[in-house]
Each structure stands twice: as C-alpha cells, then as structure tokens.
N, C-alpha and C positions, 0 to 999 in steps of 0.2 A: 504494500500500500504506500502511496506517495504522500508527501506532506503538503497540504494546501496552504495557500497564502495566509489565510486567517490564523492557522495553527502556528506557522513559522513566525508571523508577526507577533503573536501572543508571547511566545518564548522570548523573542528579542525585546519587546516592550517591558516585560517583567524584569529582565536583567538590566535594561538600559532605559529607565523611565523618562529621562530627560533628552533622549537621543532623537535625532532626525533620521528616520529609517526609510530607505527607498528599496523596494523589492522588485526585481525584474525576473519573470519566468522566461529563461533563456531558450527553452525548447518547446514551450507550450504544453508541457506534460506534468506540471506540478512536481517535477523530480530534479530539475536542473535550475537552480536559482542563483541570482546575483543579489547580494545584499550590500547596500552602501549605508554605512552607519557613521553618523557624526555625533559623537558623544563627549561631554565634558569628562567622563570617566577615563577617556583615553589620553588626557593631557599628561605629557611627560612619560608616557608608557611606550616602549618599543613596539613596532608593528607586529612582530612575532607574538609578543605577549597579548596585544590587542586581539589577535585572531584566536589565541588560546582562550581568552575571556569569552569570546563569541561561541566557540565550540562548547565550553563549559555550560553556557546558558542553554544550549540545545539538549542538555541532559541525556547524552548518549544516543540521540536519534541520528547523528551524522553517520552515514554509511548504511543505515537501515532504512527508516522511512524517508530520510533525506539523503538522496544519492550523491548529489553534487552541489556545492555551495561556493561560488566565487565571492570573495570578500574584498570590499574597499572600506577601510576603517580610518578614521582620523578624529582628532579633537577639533572643535570649532575654531575658526580663525580669530 
C-alpha cells in the first residue's frame, strides 16, 4: 500500500509544526514523493542531519508504505 499525500503531510506537520511543506507526487502513484521542507528546526543543522530528522518523523514507513522520498530541506532565510 502506498502513502497518500494526507498521511505523509500529517507525519511531517506533526514533526515540523512551524514548517512550510510542499509535497510533489513525482510519478502520480502516491509512492514517489518530493518533499520541500523549510523549517526553523533546521537552523544550524547539517543537511544530512536534517534528512535524518525527516526520516525519523516518518516512523519507519520509509521503504515500506513510502517507497521513495526526494528531500529538499532548509531553514528559513
């Protein structure tokens, strides 16, 4: 089963409540997503760690319900 936009958005908003989150369904199959997340929580955090924070927010769903997730993360300007 794939992860729909609403479910993915819920996980991300729970973890990053102040973030500006843009989701793009790359293949039209609810299975290959791009998430652009602009969050104050990323300020001063290396990109690798930012991505680890996002994967942690998905509570183990990455690779299962969520097959592919392209990430763009940054702190607000």
